[in-house]
VOBADO-442492 format. One record per residue (C-alpha): residue in three letters; residue number from 0; x, y, z. Coordinates in pm, 1 decimal, padded with zeros to 6 digits. Example, Ala and Ser with C-alpha at 12.3 -4.5 7.8 and 13.67 -1.06 7.14 Angstrom:
2
(r 'ALA' 0 (01230.0 -00450.0 00780.0))
(r 'SER' 1 (01367.0 -00106.0 00714.0))
// end
This chain:
450
(r 'MET' 0 (00384.2 00592.1 00392.1))
(r 'ASN' 1 (00114.2 00674.4 00131.4))
(r 'TYR' 2 (-00006.0 01020.6 00218.8))
(r 'ALA' 3 (-00238.0 01046.9 -00087.6))
(r 'TYR' 4 (-00483.8 00781.4 00035.3))
(r 'LYS' 5 (-00464.4 00897.1 00397.3))
(r 'TYR' 6 (-00541.0 01252.1 00290.8))
(r 'ALA' 7 (-00826.8 01126.7 00063.1))
(r 'VAL' 8 (-00990.9 00937.4 00351.4))
(r 'ALA' 9 (-00952.5 01238.5 00579.1))
(r 'GLY' 10 (-01103.1 01464.6 00311.7))
(r 'ALA' 11 (-01395.5 01230.6 00254.1))
(r 'LEU' 12 (-01465.6 01210.0 00628.2))
(r 'PHE' 13 (-01452.8 01587.2 00657.5))
(r 'GLY' 14 (-01690.4 01610.5 00360.3))
(r 'CYS' 15 (-01930.8 01371.8 00532.3))
(r 'LEU' 16 (-01925.5 01584.1 00845.4))
(r 'PHE' 17 (-01985.1 01894.6 00636.7))
(r 'LEU' 18 (-02274.2 01720.5 00457.7))
(r 'GLY' 19 (-02429.9 01606.8 00788.0))
(r 'ALA' 20 (-02407.1 01958.4 00925.4))
(r 'ALA' 21 (-02579.5 02095.9 00613.1))
(r 'TRP' 22 (-02864.2 01843.0 00642.2))
(r 'PHE' 23 (-02905.5 01918.1 01011.7))
(r 'LEU' 24 (-02929.9 02294.4 00951.1))
(r 'GLY' 25 (-03176.2 02237.7 00666.8))
(r 'LEU' 26 (-03403.2 02020.0 00883.2))
(r 'TYR' 27 (-03367.7 02252.0 01181.5))
(r 'SER' 28 (-03466.3 02559.3 00979.6))
(r 'GLU' 29 (-03787.2 02383.4 00866.4))
(r 'SER' 30 (-03855.7 02236.4 01212.7))
(r 'LEU' 31 (-03849.6 01886.7 01066.2))
(r 'ARG' 32 (-03742.6 01560.4 01221.1))
(r 'PRO' 33 (-03441.1 01380.8 01066.4))
(r 'THR' 34 (-03632.0 01125.6 00860.2))
(r 'PHE' 35 (-03560.5 01003.8 00509.7))
(r 'SER' 36 (-03871.3 01172.1 00365.8))
(r 'ASN' 37 (-03785.0 01500.9 00533.4))
(r 'ILE' 38 (-03432.3 01487.8 00396.7))
(r 'ILE' 39 (-03579.3 01436.0 00047.7))
(r 'GLN' 40 (-03808.0 01731.0 00110.1))
(r 'ILE' 41 (-03534.0 01976.7 00202.0))
(r 'HIS' 42 (-03340.8 01870.8 -00110.4))
(r 'VAL' 43 (-03649.6 01951.6 -00321.9))
(r 'GLU' 44 (-03710.6 02282.7 -00148.7))
(r 'ASN' 45 (-03339.3 02384.9 -00140.9))
(r 'PRO' 46 (-03141.4 02261.3 -00446.6))
(r 'VAL' 47 (-02817.0 02402.4 -00294.3))
(r 'ILE' 48 (-02814.7 02110.3 -00053.1))
(r 'ALA' 49 (-02785.1 01877.1 -00352.1))
(r 'ILE' 50 (-02459.6 02049.3 -00440.1))
(r 'VAL' 51 (-02343.6 02006.9 -00081.3))
(r 'ASP' 52 (-02400.7 01631.7 -00121.7))
(r 'THR' 53 (-02087.4 01621.7 -00340.8))
(r 'ALA' 54 (-01870.3 01748.0 -00052.9))
(r 'PRO' 55 (-01729.3 01403.9 00046.0))
(r 'LEU' 56 (-01628.7 01333.3 -00312.8))
(r 'VAL' 57 (-01491.3 01681.0 -00382.6))
(r 'LEU' 58 (-01301.9 01705.9 -00055.3))
(r 'GLY' 59 (-01184.2 01345.9 -00084.3))
(r 'LEU' 60 (-01037.7 01411.7 -00430.8))
(r 'SER' 61 (-00894.8 01747.5 -00326.3))
(r 'PHE' 62 (-00729.1 01598.2 -00021.7))
(r 'TYR' 63 (-00607.7 01305.2 -00236.3))
(r 'TYR' 64 (-00416.2 01537.1 -00470.8))
(r 'LEU' 65 (-00299.7 01744.6 -00174.1))
(r 'GLY' 66 (-00163.4 01426.8 -00014.9))
(r 'LYS' 67 (-00005.2 01325.4 -00343.2))
(r 'ALA' 68 (00171.7 01661.9 -00364.9))
(r 'TYR' 69 (00284.1 01630.0 -00004.7))
(r 'GLN' 70 (00403.5 01274.4 -00074.3))
(r 'SER' 71 (00616.1 01402.4 -00364.5))
(r 'LEU' 72 (00763.4 01681.7 -00154.9))
(r 'TYR' 73 (00825.2 01439.9 00131.2))
(r 'VAL' 74 (01010.4 01195.4 -00097.9))
(r 'LYS' 75 (01217.0 01472.5 -00254.3))
(r 'ASN' 76 (01301.3 01615.3 00085.1))
(r 'SER' 77 (01393.3 01270.5 00216.5))
(r 'GLU' 78 (01614.0 01208.6 -00088.1))
(r 'ALA' 79 (01773.3 01549.0 -00043.0))
(r 'LEU' 80 (01840.9 01475.0 00323.5))
(r 'ASP' 81 (01979.2 01131.7 00235.4))
(r 'ASN' 82 (02196.7 01278.0 -00040.9))
(r 'SER' 83 (02316.7 01550.7 00193.3))
(r 'ALA' 84 (02399.7 01291.7 00460.4))
(r 'ARG' 85 (02583.5 01074.0 00208.2))
(r 'PHE' 86 (02765.8 01378.6 00071.7))
(r 'ASP' 87 (02870.5 01487.1 00420.7))
(r 'ALA' 88 (02983.6 01131.1 00500.5))
(r 'LEU' 89 (03183.7 01114.4 00178.4))
(r 'MET' 90 (03340.0 01456.5 00229.4))
(r 'ASN' 91 (03435.4 01402.6 00591.5))
(r 'SER' 92 (03554.0 01041.0 00556.1))
(r 'ALA' 93 (03798.3 01126.5 00275.6))
(r 'PHE' 94 (04167.7 01112.0 00365.5))
(r 'ASP' 95 (04252.5 01386.6 00114.2))
(r 'ALA' 96 (04144.0 01746.4 00141.2))
(r 'ILE' 97 (03838.3 01829.7 -00070.9))
(r 'ILE' 98 (03753.3 02192.4 -00136.6))
(r 'ILE' 99 (03459.1 02309.5 -00349.1))
(r 'THR' 100 (03464.1 02658.6 -00501.3))
(r 'ASN' 101 (03263.0 02856.7 -00752.6))
(r 'PHE' 102 (03420.6 02984.8 -01074.5))
(r 'LYS' 103 (03538.3 03297.9 -00891.0))
(r 'GLY' 104 (03738.1 03089.1 -00644.9))
(r 'MET' 105 (03503.2 03145.2 -00349.1))
(r 'VAL' 106 (03498.7 02848.8 -00110.1))
(r 'LEU' 107 (03163.3 02668.8 -00100.2))
(r 'ASP' 108 (03265.9 02366.4 00107.3))
(r 'PHE' 109 (03571.2 02255.5 00304.0))
(r 'ASN' 110 (03595.2 01900.1 00439.9))
(r 'SER' 111 (03746.1 01773.1 00765.5))
(r 'ALA' 112 (04068.3 01658.4 00597.8))
(r 'ALA' 113 (04113.9 02010.2 00458.6))
(r 'GLU' 114 (04068.8 02152.4 00808.8))
(r 'THR' 115 (04340.0 01917.8 00938.5))
(r 'MET' 116 (04573.9 01974.9 00643.7))
(r 'PHE' 117 (04556.1 02355.1 00635.2))
(r 'GLY' 118 (04462.5 02442.0 00994.6))
(r 'HIS' 119 (04152.8 02644.4 00899.0))
(r 'ALA' 120 (03807.1 02579.8 01046.3))
(r 'ARG' 121 (03531.1 02522.4 00790.3))
(r 'GLN' 122 (03309.6 02803.0 00919.8))
(r 'ASP' 123 (03599.5 03047.4 00888.2))
(r 'VAL' 124 (03668.3 02982.0 00519.2))
(r 'ILE' 125 (03322.5 02948.7 00362.1))
(r 'GLY' 126 (03272.2 03241.3 00125.7))
(r 'LYS' 127 (03639.8 03338.5 00119.4))
(r 'GLN' 128 (03885.1 03330.0 -00171.7))
(r 'LEU' 129 (04070.8 02999.6 -00197.5))
(r 'SER' 130 (04384.3 03166.9 -00333.4))
(r 'GLY' 131 (04408.1 03390.2 -00029.4))
(r 'LEU' 132 (04392.7 03096.3 00209.6))
(r 'ILE' 133 (04616.3 02812.4 00095.5))
(r 'ILE' 134 (04786.8 02913.2 -00231.2))
(r 'PRO' 135 (05113.0 03117.2 -00235.8))
(r 'SER' 136 (05095.4 03438.7 -00435.1))
(r 'ARG' 137 (05346.0 03311.5 -00693.3))
(r 'TYR' 138 (05086.8 03061.1 -00819.9))
(r 'ARG' 139 (04822.8 03326.5 -00877.6))
(r 'GLY' 140 (04782.1 03514.6 -01202.8))
(r 'GLU' 141 (04697.9 03881.2 -01245.7))
(r 'ASP' 142 (04327.4 03792.6 -01220.7))
(r 'GLY' 143 (04386.7 03609.2 -00892.5))
(r 'GLN' 144 (04308.8 03268.6 -01038.3))
(r 'VAL' 145 (04507.4 02967.0 -00925.0))
(r 'LEU' 146 (04731.8 02846.3 -01209.3))
(r 'GLY' 147 (04461.2 02961.7 -01448.5))
(r 'ALA' 148 (04254.3 02671.0 -01321.9))
(r 'LEU' 149 (03924.3 02839.0 -01245.8))
(r 'PRO' 150 (03795.2 03022.6 -01551.7))
(r 'GLU' 151 (03417.3 03012.4 -01593.7))
(r 'ALA' 152 (03456.3 02795.5 -01903.0))
(r 'GLY' 153 (03643.3 02540.3 -01694.9))
(r 'GLU' 154 (03928.8 02496.9 -01941.5))
(r 'GLY' 155 (04227.0 02591.0 -01724.3))
(r 'ARG' 156 (04548.2 02395.1 -01760.8))
(r 'SER' 157 (04498.9 02235.8 -01415.9))
(r 'ILE' 158 (04151.8 02100.6 -01491.0))
(r 'GLY' 159 (04161.0 01720.4 -01484.0))
(r 'GLN' 160 (04535.8 01706.9 -01415.3))
(r 'ARG' 161 (04749.0 01648.2 -01109.1))
(r 'VAL' 162 (04966.2 01952.0 -01042.0))
(r 'PRO' 163 (05235.6 01948.2 -00771.3))
(r 'ILE' 164 (05260.9 02285.3 -00597.7))
(r 'GLU' 165 (05342.9 02431.9 -00256.9))
(r 'ALA' 166 (05053.8 02515.3 -00022.3))
(r 'ILE' 167 (05036.7 02739.7 00285.0))
(r 'HIS' 168 (04930.1 02625.2 00631.2))
(r 'GLN' 169 (04747.7 02864.0 00862.8))
(r 'ASP' 170 (05067.8 02908.6 01065.8))
(r 'GLY' 171 (05249.4 03030.7 00753.4))
(r 'HIS' 172 (05475.0 02733.4 00667.8))
(r 'GLU' 173 (05468.7 02589.1 00316.6))
(r 'PHE' 174 (05441.3 02221.1 00232.3))
(r 'SER' 175 (05417.7 02015.2 -00085.3))
(r 'VAL' 176 (05079.3 01904.7 -00218.8))
(r 'GLU' 177 (04937.0 01758.6 -00536.3))
(r 'ILE' 178 (04617.6 01929.7 -00651.0))
(r 'SER' 179 (04365.1 01803.6 -00904.0))
(r 'ILE' 180 (04065.5 02016.4 -01002.9))
(r 'GLU' 181 (03744.2 01891.2 -01164.8))
(r 'LYS' 182 (03457.1 02101.2 -01300.7))
(r 'HIS' 183 (03092.5 02018.9 -01222.9))
(r 'SER' 184 (02761.0 02187.9 -01304.4))
(r 'ILE' 185 (02521.6 02256.3 -01018.0))
(r 'SER' 186 (02167.7 02395.8 -01012.6))
(r 'ALA' 187 (02116.5 02705.3 -00802.4))
(r 'ASP' 188 (01836.9 02964.9 -00813.6))
(r 'GLY' 189 (01701.2 02801.4 -01128.0))
(r 'PHE' 190 (02029.9 02839.1 -01316.4))
(r 'GLU' 191 (02311.0 02598.2 -01406.2))
(r 'LYS' 192 (02640.0 02720.9 -01261.2))
(r 'ASN' 193 (02993.3 02585.7 -01266.9))
(r 'ALA' 194 (03153.7 02463.1 -00947.4))
(r 'PHE' 195 (03506.3 02332.7 -00905.7))
(r 'VAL' 196 (03609.1 02046.8 -00679.8))
(r 'ALA' 197 (03975.5 02049.4 -00573.5))
(r 'PHE' 198 (04124.3 01723.1 -00446.8))
(r 'ILE' 199 (04445.4 01794.4 -00255.3))
(r 'HIS' 200 (04695.1 01530.5 -00141.7))
(r 'ASP' 201 (04988.1 01603.3 00090.0))
(r 'ILE' 202 (05301.5 01469.2 -00083.0))
(r 'THR' 203 (05556.7 01594.4 00167.7))
(r 'VAL' 204 (05654.5 01243.9 00282.7))
(r 'ARG' 205 (05659.9 01115.9 -00074.2))
(r 'LYS' 206 (05893.0 01395.4 -00184.2))
(r 'GLU' 207 (06120.4 01340.7 00114.6))
(r 'THR' 208 (06136.2 00967.1 00043.2))
(r 'ALA' 209 (06207.4 01030.0 -00325.2))
(r 'ALA' 210 (06482.5 01275.3 -00228.8))
(r 'GLN' 211 (06637.6 01014.9 00003.2))
(r 'ILE' 212 (06634.4 00753.5 -00274.6))
(r 'ILE' 213 (06791.6 00999.8 -00516.9))
(r 'GLN' 214 (07055.4 01086.0 -00258.7))
(r 'ALA' 215 (07128.9 00718.0 -00190.8))
(r 'SER' 216 (07166.0 00651.0 -00562.6))
(r 'LYS' 217 (07387.4 00957.0 -00596.0))
(r 'LEU' 218 (07618.4 00843.4 -00316.3))
(r 'ALA' 219 (07634.6 00495.8 -00469.3))
(r 'THR' 220 (07737.2 00656.9 -00797.5))
(r 'LEU' 221 (08002.5 00859.2 -00617.9))
(r 'GLY' 222 (08142.6 00537.7 -00472.8))
(r 'GLU' 223 (08161.8 00384.3 -00819.0))
(r 'MET' 224 (08340.3 00699.1 -00941.9))
(r 'ALA' 225 (08617.1 00680.2 -00681.5))
(r 'THR' 226 (08865.0 00539.1 -00933.4))
(r 'SER' 227 (08780.2 00805.6 -01187.9))
(r 'VAL' 228 (08821.9 01085.1 -00933.4))
(r 'ALA' 229 (09156.5 00945.0 -00824.4))
(r 'HIS' 230 (09280.9 00954.0 -01183.6))
(r 'GLU' 231 (09138.0 01300.2 -01240.3))
(r 'LEU' 232 (09322.0 01428.9 -00933.1))
(r 'ASN' 233 (09638.0 01236.0 -01012.2))
(r 'GLN' 234 (09711.3 01441.1 -01324.3))
(r 'PRO' 235 (09722.4 01787.5 -01160.9))
(r 'LEU' 236 (09909.9 01640.4 -00861.6))
(r 'SER' 237 (10170.4 01493.6 -01096.9))
(r 'VAL' 238 (10215.3 01829.9 -01267.5))
(r 'ILE' 239 (10251.1 02001.3 -00928.2))
(r 'ARG' 240 (10507.8 01744.7 -00812.1))
(r 'MET' 241 (10716.7 01778.5 -01129.5))
(r 'ALA' 242 (10707.6 02160.4 -01113.1))
(r 'ALA' 243 (10817.5 02150.5 -00747.7))
(r 'GLU' 244 (11098.4 01900.3 -00816.2))
(r 'ASN' 245 (11229.2 02097.9 -01112.9))
(r 'SER' 246 (11223.9 02419.0 -00912.6))
(r 'ARG' 247 (11406.0 02255.7 -00620.7))
(r 'ARG' 248 (11671.7 02110.7 -00858.6))
(r 'LYS' 249 (11730.2 02447.5 -01021.7))
(r 'MET' 250 (11758.2 02617.3 -00682.1))
(r 'SER' 251 (12010.5 02354.7 -00566.1))
(r 'SER' 252 (12230.2 02417.6 -00867.4))
(r 'GLY' 253 (12205.2 02793.5 -00822.6))
(r 'SER' 254 (12087.4 02846.4 -01181.3))
(r 'VAL' 255 (11729.4 02937.9 -01109.8))
(r 'SER' 256 (11583.9 03268.2 -01229.0))
(r 'ALA' 257 (11288.1 03464.0 -01102.9))
(r 'GLU' 258 (11116.2 03421.6 -01439.9))
(r 'TYR' 259 (11157.3 03041.5 -01419.4))
(r 'LEU' 260 (11019.5 03022.7 -01066.0))
(r 'THR' 261 (10728.8 03249.4 -01157.3))
(r 'ASP' 262 (10636.6 03019.9 -01446.0))
(r 'LYS' 263 (10653.0 02706.8 -01226.3))
(r 'LEU' 264 (10452.9 02868.8 -00946.5))
(r 'GLN' 265 (10189.6 02974.5 -01197.7))
(r 'ARG' 266 (10162.3 02614.8 -01323.3))
(r 'ILE' 267 (10129.7 02490.8 -00965.9))
(r 'GLU' 268 (09857.2 02747.5 -00900.4))
(r 'GLU' 269 (09665.3 02645.9 -01214.6))
(r 'GLN' 270 (09681.2 02275.5 -01131.3))
(r 'THR' 271 (09579.2 02343.4 -00771.5))
(r 'GLU' 272 (09273.4 02527.9 -00899.1))
(r 'ARG' 273 (09195.2 02237.1 -01129.3))
(r 'ALA' 274 (09214.9 01986.2 -00842.7))
(r 'ALA' 275 (09005.9 02212.7 -00618.9))
(r 'SER' 276 (08747.5 02243.7 -00896.0))
(r 'ILE' 277 (08716.4 01864.9 -00924.0))
(r 'ILE' 278 (08678.3 01827.6 -00547.8))
(r 'ASP' 279 (08425.6 02111.7 -00528.0))
(r 'HIS' 280 (08217.2 01958.9 -00804.1))
(r 'MET' 281 (08223.1 01620.5 -00633.0))
(r 'ARG' 282 (08114.7 01782.4 -00306.8))
(r 'MET' 283 (07837.5 01972.9 -00482.9))
(r 'PHE' 284 (07727.5 01657.4 -00664.0))
(r 'GLY' 285 (07706.7 01467.8 -00335.2))
(r 'ARG' 286 (07487.5 01717.6 -00148.8))
(r 'GLU' 287 (07108.4 01710.3 -00145.5))
(r 'ALA' 288 (06925.1 01931.5 -00394.4))
(r 'ASN' 289 (06735.8 02154.7 -00150.9))
(r 'GLU' 290 (06730.3 02463.5 -00369.6))
(r 'GLY' 291 (06452.5 02534.1 -00616.3))
(r 'PRO' 292 (06467.9 02447.1 -00986.3))
(r 'ALA' 293 (06662.7 02679.5 -01212.6))
(r 'LEU' 294 (06739.4 02728.8 -01580.9))
(r 'ILE' 295 (06995.0 02475.8 -01708.1))
(r 'ASP' 296 (07202.0 02467.5 -02024.7))
(r 'PRO' 297 (07211.5 02096.4 -02126.5))
(r 'ARG' 298 (07553.5 02145.5 -02286.5))
(r 'ASN' 299 (07701.4 02247.6 -01950.4))
(r 'VAL' 300 (07555.4 01932.5 -01794.1))
(r 'ILE' 301 (07735.3 01715.9 -02049.4))
(r 'ALA' 302 (08061.9 01904.4 -01996.4))
(r 'ASN' 303 (08039.8 01874.1 -01615.7))
(r 'VAL' 304 (07971.8 01500.5 -01628.3))
(r 'LEU' 305 (08262.3 01437.8 -01863.6))
(r 'ASP' 306 (08486.3 01632.8 -01626.2))
(r 'LEU' 307 (08393.2 01378.7 -01357.8))
(r 'ILE' 308 (08398.9 01052.9 -01551.2))
(r 'GLY' 309 (08583.4 01133.1 -01873.3))
(r 'GLU' 310 (08921.7 01011.4 -01745.8))
(r 'GLN' 311 (08775.0 00685.2 -01623.3))
(r 'LEU' 312 (08616.3 00621.2 -01963.7))
(r 'ARG' 313 (08944.2 00700.0 -02139.3))
(r 'LEU' 314 (09136.5 00460.5 -01915.5))
(r 'VAL' 315 (08913.4 00167.9 -02015.6))
(r 'GLY' 316 (08945.9 00252.0 -02384.3))
(r 'ILE' 317 (08606.7 00415.5 -02443.4))
(r 'GLU' 318 (08585.3 00699.3 -02694.0))
(r 'VAL' 319 (08329.2 00965.2 -02610.3))
(r 'VAL' 320 (08186.8 01173.1 -02894.7))
(r 'THR' 321 (07969.5 01477.1 -02822.4))
(r 'GLU' 322 (07742.0 01639.2 -03079.1))
(r 'CYS' 323 (07602.6 01960.9 -02935.4))
(r 'PRO' 324 (07450.3 02262.2 -03113.8))
(r 'LYS' 325 (07609.9 02605.3 -03092.7))
(r 'ASP' 326 (07296.5 02741.5 -02927.3))
(r 'CYS' 327 (07055.7 02547.8 -02711.4))
(r 'PRO' 328 (06737.5 02640.6 -02519.2))
(r 'SER' 329 (06742.7 02605.1 -02143.2))
(r 'ILE' 330 (06555.3 02342.4 -01946.3))
(r 'LEU' 331 (06412.8 02377.8 -01594.6))
(r 'GLY' 332 (06536.8 02160.6 -01308.1))
(r 'HIS' 333 (06826.2 02084.1 -01074.2))
(r 'THR' 334 (07166.8 02075.8 -01243.7))
(r 'ILE' 335 (07302.0 01807.5 -01010.1))
(r 'GLN' 336 (07004.5 01579.5 -01069.9))
(r 'VAL' 337 (07033.0 01605.9 -01447.8))
(r 'GLU' 338 (07405.0 01536.0 -01415.7))
(r 'GLN' 339 (07314.1 01230.3 -01208.9))
(r 'VAL' 340 (07093.5 01101.2 -01491.9))
(r 'ILE' 341 (07365.7 01146.1 -01755.4))
(r 'LEU' 342 (07624.9 00996.6 -01521.5))
(r 'ASN' 343 (07406.4 00688.8 -01470.6))
(r 'LEU' 344 (07369.9 00644.0 -01845.5))
(r 'LEU' 345 (07745.6 00675.5 -01904.8))
(r 'THR' 346 (07824.3 00437.5 -01617.2))
(r 'ASN' 347 (07581.7 00177.5 -01753.8))
(r 'ALA' 348 (07728.1 00217.6 -02102.3))
(r 'LYS' 349 (08079.9 00169.7 -01963.7))
(r 'ASP' 350 (07976.9 -00146.9 -01780.6))
(r 'ALA' 351 (07801.5 -00282.6 -02092.0))
(r 'MET' 352 (08118.6 -00238.5 -02301.8))
(r 'SER' 353 (08360.4 -00371.4 -02037.5))
(r 'VAL' 354 (08341.7 -00727.0 -02174.9))
(r 'ARG' 355 (08350.5 -00636.0 -02543.6))
(r 'GLU' 356 (08665.9 -00637.2 -02753.9))
(r 'GLU' 357 (08509.8 -00443.7 -03041.7))
(r 'THR' 358 (08509.0 -00065.6 -03076.4))
(r 'ARG' 359 (08405.6 00099.7 -02753.4))
(r 'LYS' 360 (08227.4 00423.2 -02821.3))
(r 'ILE' 361 (07967.0 00649.1 -02660.5))
(r 'ILE' 362 (07789.5 00922.4 -02855.6))
(r 'LEU' 363 (07617.0 01201.4 -02665.4))
(r 'ARG' 364 (07386.4 01417.9 -02877.0))
(r 'ILE' 365 (07181.2 01727.0 -02797.3))
(r 'PHE' 366 (06921.7 01868.0 -03035.4))
(r 'TYR' 367 (06595.9 02055.4 -02995.7))
(r 'ASP' 368 (06277.0 02185.5 -03154.1))
(r 'GLN' 369 (06034.4 02459.4 -03049.6))
(r 'GLU' 370 (05890.0 02257.9 -02759.8))
(r 'ASN' 371 (06153.6 02013.4 -02636.1))
(r 'VAL' 372 (06523.2 01952.6 -02584.9))
(r 'TYR' 373 (06646.6 01601.5 -02671.9))
(r 'ILE' 374 (06950.8 01433.7 -02515.7))
(r 'THR' 375 (07056.1 01091.7 -02644.5))
(r 'CYS' 376 (07321.3 00854.2 -02514.3))
(r 'GLU' 377 (07416.5 00576.1 -02754.7))
(r 'ASP' 378 (07679.9 00308.3 -02696.7))
(r 'THR' 379 (07830.7 00008.1 -02874.4))
(r 'GLY' 380 (07774.5 -00231.3 -02586.0))
(r 'GLY' 381 (07569.3 -00484.6 -02779.9))
(r 'GLY' 382 (07226.8 -00362.3 -02671.7))
(r 'ILE' 383 (06973.6 -00473.0 -02412.4))
(r 'ALA' 384 (06806.3 -00814.7 -02421.3))
(r 'GLU' 385 (06449.9 -00791.8 -02551.5))
(r 'ASN' 386 (06306.9 -00952.7 -02236.1))
(r 'VAL' 387 (06497.8 -00703.2 -02020.5))
(r 'LEU' 388 (06417.0 -00386.6 -02220.7))
(r 'PRO' 389 (06064.6 -00333.6 -02079.1))
(r 'ARG' 390 (06197.4 -00359.0 -01721.2))
(r 'VAL' 391 (06508.1 -00141.1 -01727.7))
(r 'PHE' 392 (06338.1 00143.6 -01536.5))
(r 'GLU' 393 (06194.3 -00079.1 -01262.5))
(r 'PRO' 394 (06332.3 -00015.0 -00911.3))
(r 'PHE' 395 (06601.2 -00261.3 -00795.6))
(r 'TYR' 396 (06601.7 -00443.3 -01129.0))
(r 'THR' 397 (06956.5 -00499.9 -01252.6))
(r 'THR' 398 (07140.0 -00741.4 -01477.7))
(r 'LYS' 399 (07473.3 -00670.2 -01310.6))
(r 'GLU' 400 (07644.5 -00914.5 -01078.8))
(r 'ILE' 401 (07563.5 -00902.5 -00706.5))
(r 'GLY' 402 (07757.4 -00618.9 -00543.9))
(r 'LYS' 403 (07809.1 -00432.4 -00871.3))
(r 'GLY' 404 (07474.2 -00260.4 -00904.5))
(r 'THR' 405 (07188.2 -00138.6 -00686.1))
(r 'GLY' 406 (06918.6 -00141.9 -00952.9))
(r 'LEU' 407 (06830.5 00214.2 -00856.5))
(r 'GLY' 408 (07019.7 00415.0 -01120.0))
(r 'LEU' 409 (06773.4 00401.7 -01409.4))
(r 'SER' 410 (06469.9 00400.7 -01181.1))
(r 'VAL' 411 (06588.1 00717.8 -01007.2))
(r 'SER' 412 (06676.6 00869.7 -01344.2))
(r 'TYR' 413 (06324.2 00795.1 -01467.5))
(r 'GLY' 414 (06176.5 00969.0 -01160.3))
(r 'ILE' 415 (06399.4 01275.1 -01199.7))
(r 'ILE' 416 (06306.4 01321.4 -01565.2))
(r 'ARG' 417 (05936.3 01257.5 -01494.1))
(r 'ASP' 418 (05938.5 01525.5 -01222.1))
(r 'MET' 419 (06082.9 01764.8 -01479.5))
(r 'LYS' 420 (05774.5 01697.2 -01697.3))
(r 'GLY' 421 (05988.4 01500.8 -01939.8))
(r 'SER' 422 (06037.8 01140.2 -02046.4))
(r 'ILE' 423 (06321.4 00891.9 -02087.6))
(r 'THR' 424 (06308.1 00585.9 -02313.4))
(r 'ALA' 425 (06538.7 00295.7 -02393.6))
(r 'GLU' 426 (06579.5 00114.0 -02724.8))
(r 'ASN' 427 (06836.4 -00087.6 -02911.7))
(r 'SER' 428 (07038.4 00065.2 -03193.5))
(r 'ASN' 429 (07252.8 -00110.9 -03454.1))
(r 'ASP' 430 (07532.4 -00213.0 -03218.3))
(r 'GLY' 431 (07420.1 -00109.0 -02874.3))
(r 'ALA' 432 (07161.1 00071.2 -02666.0))
(r 'ARG' 433 (07022.1 00420.1 -02705.1))
(r 'PHE' 434 (06860.3 00620.8 -02426.1))
(r 'THR' 435 (06662.2 00928.7 -02523.7))
(r 'ILE' 436 (06571.7 01204.7 -02277.6))
(r 'ILE' 437 (06302.4 01453.2 -02377.6))
(r 'LEU' 438 (06261.7 01765.9 -02166.0))
(r 'PRO' 439 (06035.5 02066.8 -02226.4))
(r 'VAL' 440 (06197.4 02396.1 -02317.1))
(r 'ALA' 441 (06193.3 02621.7 -02009.7))
(r 'SER' 442 (05945.4 02909.1 -01997.5))
(r 'GLN' 443 (05863.2 03186.3 -01753.6))
(r 'GLU' 444 (05529.2 03014.1 -01695.1))
(r 'GLY' 445 (05713.8 02702.5 -01585.8))
(r 'LEU' 446 (05920.9 02906.7 -01342.8))
(r 'LEU' 447 (05603.3 03053.9 -01196.0))
(r 'GLU' 448 (05440.0 02714.3 -01146.7))
(r 'ARG' 449 (05741.2 02580.1 -00960.7))
// end
């Protein structure tokens, strides 16, 4: 609708009415009839009426520009209403929670998905601090900001990144989410101000599924280790049996001494503790990792894994060489999961060398710099085919015979290392394959974020 022309016509008509009224009053005051000559006469006698003659033009133009201004305001208002409607539709049709805050963390908007996810009504949270609503206190800094993500400059370490954290529902229970924060400039009160849009995705199901896959892979690994465990337990049991037989023989001959029996009983006790330690570690390895991440010494991980599988590797003629530094920074994660990764690498290396007659050797190295800890596993199994190398971390992809591999080991290992903010790569060395794990050195900041 063109309001400018409509207003111009209305103004011109009003001007004509005003002009007619002026002529009528002029004629009436002179007691003249409304004839053309009399109208000319009153214009001659009263020059002001000549100015009034411009009323249709003046009012028509004035109303034209008034209509044009109204047209502009109408269009802008319509666009604003349309944009607001589209914005509301976008916000409330999103499956993920969307929360808009200012740089101080005050909630400006809260969509329907956020209401469902966190149990808060929109009208109850507008104007309140985001960190006090859905973010546990351990993720807030001394200034109250969430992970340092909402400084006015918009350069927090969460800006533009996906950060997995725990969130709080209105009823108090915590659940896992992935939060990504973007900075935008908005105009308000004539000034440009920063606003932050938080996109929040509930990853509870994803984490549970990943944990189930890790657990399934772990149990499959335990099944493959049955032979190794049997051999590991066989040695202390053999020592116990021999100590018991020797003690019984000495007692039968009547030549046993208290010192001799004490020595044998001590050996039996030591070997029993060794067997119990192996069983306890297997039981701990097989359980789900429900506890939070902790500081880990990579050297202890290597030692624990070799306690589990070292005998099995020795029995098939594989030499294991470890090159570890005297001191090593800690990494942050679950000990059992990191052990699972190393165990998968050693198991794959063993299988790769099972058909080779040449030297069978595995080298485990640990080294580090200021930022990362590096763990490498290198074997002499002949390497990985070039067409297979890009796919080794794909789920269910395996080159082993049917029934001898699930195809989950390296894929699960990749996921574990990725969740620890690290990386794992595969490449061929001179006479085999080399896997390199890179993990960030643990920091107090990392403990806070987790």
